[in-house]
C-alpha positions as CSV (number, residue, x, y, z in Angstrom):
1,M,-123.8,35.7,-40.4
2,K,-121.9,33.7,-37.5
3,T,-123.4,30.5,-36.4
4,I,-122.8,28.2,-33.8
5,A,-124.1,24.5,-32.6
6,V,-125.6,24.0,-29.3
7,G,-126.7,20.3,-28.9
8,D,-128.3,19.0,-32.2
9,R,-129.6,22.6,-33.4
10,T,-128.0,25.7,-35.3
11,F,-128.3,29.0,-33.9
12,E,-127.4,32.6,-35.1
13,I,-126.5,35.8,-32.9
14,M,-129.6,37.9,-32.0
15,I,-128.4,40.2,-29.3
16,E,-124.7,40.8,-28.7
17,N,-123.3,41.0,-25.1
18,D,-122.7,44.9,-25.4
19,N,-126.3,45.5,-26.2
20,I,-127.3,43.3,-23.4
21,N,-124.8,45.2,-21.0
22,K,-126.2,48.7,-22.4
23,R,-129.8,47.7,-21.7
24,T,-128.9,46.2,-18.3
25,R,-127.5,49.7,-17.5
26,L,-130.5,51.5,-18.4
27,L,-132.8,49.1,-16.3
28,G,-130.6,49.6,-13.4
29,I,-131.1,53.3,-13.7
30,Q,-134.5,53.2,-14.2
31,L,-134.9,50.7,-11.0
32,N,-132.5,53.0,-8.9
33,L,-134.9,56.0,-9.5
34,D,-138.1,54.0,-9.0
35,Y,-137.1,52.3,-5.7
36,E,-135.3,55.5,-4.1
37,N,-135.6,55.3,-0.5
38,R,-137.2,51.7,-0.4
39,R,-135.4,48.6,-0.1
40,P,-136.9,46.0,-2.6
41,I,-135.9,42.1,-2.7
42,F,-134.9,40.9,-6.1
43,I,-136.2,37.3,-6.6
44,G,-134.3,35.7,-9.5
45,V,-136.5,33.1,-11.4
46,L,-133.7,30.1,-11.6
47,N,-132.0,28.8,-13.8
48,G,-132.4,31.2,-16.7
49,S,-132.2,34.3,-14.9
50,F,-128.9,34.1,-13.2
51,L,-126.4,36.2,-15.4
52,F,-129.2,38.5,-16.1
53,M,-129.9,39.4,-12.6
54,A,-126.0,39.1,-11.4
55,D,-125.3,41.9,-13.9
56,L,-128.5,43.8,-12.8
57,L,-127.6,43.6,-9.3
58,K,-124.1,45.2,-10.0
59,E,-126.3,48.2,-11.4
60,M,-128.0,48.8,-8.2
61,E,-127.1,51.7,-5.9
62,I,-130.0,51.4,-3.5
63,D,-130.2,48.8,-0.9
64,C,-131.6,45.6,-1.9
65,E,-131.8,42.3,-1.0
66,V,-131.9,39.0,-2.9
67,G,-133.8,35.8,-3.2
68,F,-134.5,32.7,-5.9
69,I,-137.0,30.7,-7.0
70,R,-136.9,27.9,-9.5
71,V,-139.6,26.7,-11.5
72,S,-139.9,24.9,-14.9
73,S,-142.1,24.8,-17.8
74,Y,-140.0,24.1,-20.8
75,H,-139.2,20.8,-22.5
76,G,-136.9,21.1,-25.4
77,T,-138.0,24.1,-27.2
78,E,-141.7,24.2,-26.0
79,S,-143.3,25.5,-23.0
80,S,-144.9,22.4,-21.8
81,G,-147.7,24.3,-19.9
82,T,-147.2,22.3,-16.7
83,I,-145.2,24.3,-14.2
84,K,-143.2,22.3,-11.5
85,E,-142.0,24.2,-8.4
86,V,-138.4,22.9,-7.6
87,F,-137.6,25.0,-4.9
88,G,-139.5,27.8,-3.2
89,M,-140.2,31.3,-2.7
90,P,-138.9,33.2,0.2
91,Q,-141.0,33.3,3.2
92,D,-141.0,36.9,4.4
93,L,-142.4,38.9,1.6
94,G,-145.4,40.5,3.3
95,G,-145.2,44.3,3.2
96,R,-142.1,44.4,1.2
97,N,-141.7,45.6,-2.6
98,I,-140.4,42.8,-4.7
99,I,-139.1,42.6,-8.3
100,L,-139.2,39.4,-10.0
101,V,-136.2,38.9,-12.4
102,E,-136.8,36.8,-15.3
103,D,-134.8,35.8,-18.3
104,I,-137.8,35.4,-20.6
105,V,-141.7,36.2,-20.6
106,D,-143.3,34.2,-23.5
107,T,-146.6,32.5,-22.9
108,G,-146.4,34.1,-19.2
109,F,-147.8,31.0,-17.7
110,T,-144.9,30.3,-15.3
111,L,-144.6,34.0,-14.4
112,K,-148.6,33.9,-13.6
113,Y,-147.8,30.9,-11.3
114,I,-145.1,32.7,-9.5
115,L,-147.1,35.9,-8.9
116,E,-150.1,33.9,-7.4
117,K,-147.4,32.6,-4.9
118,V,-146.0,36.2,-4.2
119,Y,-149.3,37.6,-3.8
120,L,-150.3,34.9,-1.1
121,Q,-147.7,36.7,1.3
122,E,-149.4,40.2,0.6
123,P,-146.3,42.2,-0.5
124,A,-146.4,45.8,-0.7
125,S,-145.8,46.0,-4.6
126,V,-144.7,43.6,-7.0
127,S,-143.3,44.2,-10.5
128,V,-141.4,42.2,-13.0
129,C,-138.1,43.2,-14.8
130,T,-137.3,40.5,-17.7
131,L,-134.5,40.7,-19.9
132,L,-136.6,39.3,-22.9
133,Y,-140.3,39.5,-23.9
134,K,-141.9,37.9,-26.7
135,P,-145.2,39.9,-27.0
136,D,-146.4,37.6,-29.7
137,A,-146.5,34.5,-27.4
138,I,-148.0,35.8,-24.5
139,Q,-151.2,34.0,-23.5
140,T,-152.0,35.7,-20.2
141,E,-152.1,39.2,-19.2
142,I,-149.1,40.1,-16.7
143,K,-149.7,43.6,-15.5
144,E,-146.7,43.5,-13.1
145,L,-144.4,43.4,-16.3
146,E,-142.9,47.0,-16.2
147,Y,-139.1,46.7,-16.9
148,I,-138.4,44.9,-20.2
149,G,-134.7,44.6,-21.6
150,F,-135.8,43.5,-25.5
151,E,-139.0,42.5,-27.2
152,I,-138.1,39.7,-29.5
153,P,-140.0,37.7,-32.0
154,N,-141.7,34.5,-31.0
155,E,-138.5,32.5,-31.8
156,F,-136.5,30.0,-29.6
157,V,-133.3,31.8,-28.3
158,V,-130.2,30.4,-26.6
159,G,-127.2,31.9,-24.5
160,Y,-126.8,34.4,-21.4
161,G,-128.4,32.2,-19.4
162,L,-131.1,30.7,-21.5
163,D,-130.4,26.8,-22.5
164,Y,-131.5,24.3,-25.0
165,D,-132.1,21.1,-23.1
166,G,-129.3,22.3,-20.4
167,L,-126.9,23.6,-22.9
168,G,-125.9,27.0,-23.8
169,R,-126.4,29.0,-20.8
170,N,-122.7,30.2,-20.7
171,L,-122.7,31.9,-24.2
172,K,-122.2,35.8,-23.5
173,D,-124.6,36.8,-26.4
174,I,-128.2,35.6,-27.5
175,Y,-128.7,33.5,-30.1
176,R,-131.7,32.4,-32.1
177,T,-132.5,29.1,-33.9
178,V,-131.4,29.1,-37.6
179,A,-134.4,29.0,-39.9
180,D,-133.8,25.5,-41.2
181,N,-133.7,23.9,-38.2
């Protein structure tokens, strides 16, 4: 098994880029069907979602708009549980169809915080599209979680936008921590 070093940790391949691309295409097809004759606004959650969101938007054949929010709840490899908004939500979401784009949903706390902020603006609809979902880590219900790329075990992952202490976002594949780390 091919391993790589990111910072002081060793990782092994979990999901290859070809599989990410195929799954992103399928999510794009579904979103095109579900949002036909509507003009949703995709809101990417930075920093992790930027690669996934860029590839997902390339699959959109419908009219759509793009916005970003940046929040942080991670410190190292663990969710800190404390959410800090770094820069905020677009302010014109009332009556709009919102698709939040996440790199990963694990505890759900960050997403719950974002959803609360979105709902304050009274959108027409809200759904969540995430590349990765850790069902064993979820600690709060997210009913808006409708589009999931991959369900993965509750392991720390890096690559394709996901980082370890700021490193590894540029990797084209997704890697998991090697067990002896």
